[in-house]
N, C-alpha and C positions, 0 to 999 in steps of 0.2 A: 103616384110620386113622380117627380120630374126625372128625366134621364140625365145621367152624368157620365162623362168620359172616364174610363178606367184609369186610376192613378194610385200608385202604391207609395206610401210614406212610412219611414221608420227612422229611428234614431238610437244612438248609443252614447251613454254618458262618458266623458273623459275623466274618470276618477280612478286612477291607479292602473296597475297592470291588467291587461286583458288576458283572459284565460280560456281554457277549452270550452267552458260553459257559454261564454260570450260568442265564441266562434260557431259552435254547433247550434246554439239557440238563436243567433242573429246573423252574424256575418256570412256564414256559409249559405244561409237561406237567401240573403240579399243577392248573392251571386246567381243563385238558381233563378231568382225572380226576373233577372234581366232577359230571360227567354220569353217572358210574357209579352203580350201586345201592349200592355199598359206602360205609361211613363213611370219611372221609378226615381224617387228622391230619397237619398240617404244622408242623414243629418248627424253631425257631432253636436250633441245638445249641451253646449257649454253653459247656457243660462240655467239649466237644471242643475248642473254641477255645483253652482255656488249657493244652492240652498243650504249646504254645509260649507263651512269656511275652507277655502283652498289657497294654498301657497301660490301667489301669482306666477312665479317662474315655473313651478311644477305644472300648473294648469296649462300654460302655453305648450309645454313639452307633451303633455298628455293629449291635448287636442291634435297635435301633429302625429302622435303615436297611433291614435284611433284611426286617423285618416290613412296612415301607412298600412294599417291592418286591412282596411277596406281595399286599398289598391293591391296589396300583396296577395290577398285572397282571390282576386280576379274581378273586382268591380271595375268596370270601364267608365272613367269619368267623362267620356264623350257620349257614351250611350245612356248612362244614368247621370243624375245630378248629385254631386257630392259637395257638401258645404257645411260650414259651422253656423249654428243658430244665431249667434250674436251679430252676424254680419247682415241679417235680414230683419230690420226693425218691425216689420209687420207682425212677427210672432208676439212681441211684447205688447204692441198696441191692441191687437185682437184679444190678447189675454185679458186686458182691462175690461173691454166690452163684455167678454164672457164672464168676468167676475160679477158683472151686474145682471147676468142672465142666470148663472148657476145659483142654487139655493144652499144655504148654510147646512141644512140637514143632509144634503147630498155629500158634502165634504166631510161631515162628521162621521159618515159611514165608511170612509176610506181607511182600510186596515193598515196600509203601508205607513201612513203617518204615525199611527199608534206604535207600530213596530220600530220605526226609525227614531221617533222622539223619546220612546221609553217612558220612564216614570217622571222625568223632568220636562214635561210638555210645556210648562210656562216659559221655559228658556229656549224653546225651539223657534226657529225663524218663521215669519209669516210665509216666506217663500216655500219652506218645507211643507207647510199646511196647504198652501194654494197651488202647489206645482201641478196637480192633476188638471187644473184649469188651463195652465200654460201648455200642458200636453195636448189638450183639446184644441188650443189655438194652433199648435204646431201642425196638427193633422188637417184642421179645417181651413187654415190659411191657403191650402192648396186644393181644398174641396176633395180630399183624398177619399176614394171609394173603398180602399182596402188597406189594412195595417197588419203586418205579421206580429203576433203577440205570444208571449209565454204566459204561463199560469199566473205569474205575479203581476201582470199588467192587464188582465181581463177586466178587473173592476174599473180601472181607469178608462178603458175603451168604452165601457158601459156609460161612464160619465160623459164622455165625448158624444155618444149617441143621444143621451138625454139633453145635453146642451144644444145640439143641432136641432132636435125636435122642438124644444122649447123656443128657440130663436125663430124657427119656421112658423110656429103657432103664434107667438107674441107679435110678430111683424108680418103676418100673412097678407094683410091688405097692402102694406107698403111694398112688400116683395113683388106682389102682382102688379102694383102701380108702376114699379120701375122695370117691368118687362121680364121678370125672372120666373114667371109661372107660379106654381103653387108651392114651391120649396126652393130656398136658396142653397142650403147645405144638404149634402147627402147624409144618410144615416150609415156611417162607415161600418163595413163588415170586417170581422176578424179573419185573419189567415192563421189557422191553428198549426202549431209546429209538428214536426215529424217524430221519429223514434227517440230523439234525445232533446226534446224541447226544454226539459228541465234536467240539467246535468247535476249530479250530486257529488259530494266530497269523496275523494278516493280513500279517505280514512274513516268515513262514517256515511253510509248510504242513506241515512235518514236526514242528512243536512245538505242544503244546497251548496254547490261549489262556490266559494267566495274568496275574493282577494283579501278580505279582512281576517280570514282564518289564520291564527298564529303559525300553523304548520304549513310550510311551503310544499310539503309532500301531499297535502290535501288537494292540490290543483296542479294542472299543467298550464304554465304560463305560455302565451304564444311566442314569447321570446326565448323559451328554453331551447337548449341545443339537443342534439340527438341523444347524447348520453344521459342527460337529465330526464328527458321524456321516457327513455327506456327504463331507467331506475325507478321512476315514480310509478309506472305501470306495473313493474314487477313487485313493488312493495304495496300496491293497492290492496286494501282489505278484501278478503273473500270469506267463504265459509267452507267447511270440510266436505260438503256434499258435491257429487258430480253435477254438471249442468243438466237441467231437465231437457226433455225432447219437445215440450210444448210450453207456450208462454204462460199458461196457467200455473205451471210449476215454479215460476219465479215469485209467486205471491208469498209474502213473508220472508223474502230473501233480498233485502234492499241492495246489498253490495253486488250480488250476482245480477240483479235486474239492471243496476246502473251500468255495469261493465258491458253487458249485452247491448244495452241501448246505445252506449258510446260506440261500440263496434259497428252497429247497424247504421248509425248516423255518419260515421267516417266513411263507411263503405258505400253509402247510398242505397241501403237495402232495408229489410224489415227484421224485427226480432225473430219472427217465424223462420226466416231464411237462415239467420245465424244459428238458431237452435237446430235446424235441420242438418247443418254441417257439424256442429260441435256437441249437440245434445247426447248425453250418456257418457261423455268423456270427462276426464279430469280437468281441473282448472289450469293445470300447468300447460297443457297443449293449447288451450284457448288463450291463455295469457301470452304465450309465445307469439301467437298469430296477432294478438292485439298490439303487442310491442312493435312488431314489424309494420303493421298498418299505421299506427300512430306516428312512428318515426318517419315513415315514407310520406305521410300527409303533412305533418306539422313542422318538421325540421326545415324544409325549404321555405315554408311560410315565414317562420321566424327569421331566417337568414335574409329574406327579401325585405321584411319589415325593418331590420337593422340597417340595410342599405338605404332604404327610403328615408328613414329618420335622419340619416347623415346628410340628406339633401333637403334641408328645410325650405329653401327657395322654391323647389319644385312643388312641395306639398302646399305651400302658401299660394302658389299660382293656381293649383287645382281648386283650392278652397275659394279663392277670389272669383274664378270663372264660374264655379258652381253657385256661389252666392248671387252673382249677377243674373244667372239663368233662373234661379229660384225666385229672386225678387221680381222678375218679369211675370211670374205667375201669381205671387202673393200680393203684390201691390194692387193690381186691379180688383182682387177679391176684397182687400181691405177698403178700397175706395167705394166699392159697391155696398159694403156693409155700412160705411159712414152715411151714404145716401139713404139707405134703408132705415137706419136708426133716426136720421133727421138732422145730422150735423151739416153745417155750412162749410164747404170745402173751397180752397183756392182753385181757380181755373188753371188750365195748362200754361197760359202765359205767365201767371204769377208764380207758378212753381218752377219756371225756367225750363219747361219741357218743349 
């Protein structure tokens, strides 16, 4: 297989309030990945957001809010590339080419469409059905070698890998003829999450933390103040048993497992280390420590987000700069794909370059 430069790509949808699950499962990991040697691109995936109808004014606000969360959490827009998807046309163009590479049977196996469309699938948008192909284009427009994924996105990354392999196979002769060796696209590898890759509801440890849950106490929003964070942690559902001393003892105890995982992720440690400190003790002592840790970590993040959202010109400037830098990577990829597929392209003079 051809050698590719390490590049990390990931995105967050701008659809409603970001919460603790988004932070621990995505944004916190993005910050940590800046320490890698690889180039990192972090995208606000607004094209994905409109697979379900969005109020235009709210969508614009939410794009800026997600960007503010990136910056407030510590993503450096000079070190990493921060941009919103719709500013880089290569995503949508490459998605169409991939629509012609992907197979209908592959998409029919995507469980997220079934979950989101529900029983009324005939009224779901084509975008909702085909958005895993756009996700593949998001990743492969930059020929990303690694993508951080949670449990709910593993299937989509597998589709990305399938599309990359089929494109490489279908166009192998043309890829070689254009000087790209034996493969044009990498087979992207997942970066599996840490101790809280899947954060569950504070009210029901069997359900994923979600912005759509009618109970605001089920989640910690990133914009919550210190008092709200503390109250939600104190009210989080537990069981009457003491914390176990070993991870195996969390089996069958979803609420305990969730809170231990949240503590470990916020602290940057492991479940084993948390239980070494708190195992055998009552939940009250552990919850007190979790309240302190959550407030210390999340309250400053929320305050900084609010400050940044009040400066939309700054956020827009970050997105514009990031889009320009992202486009400088994606456009040559798309141009090469068009050559490989056999399209006739305008030369540099005709394109005004």
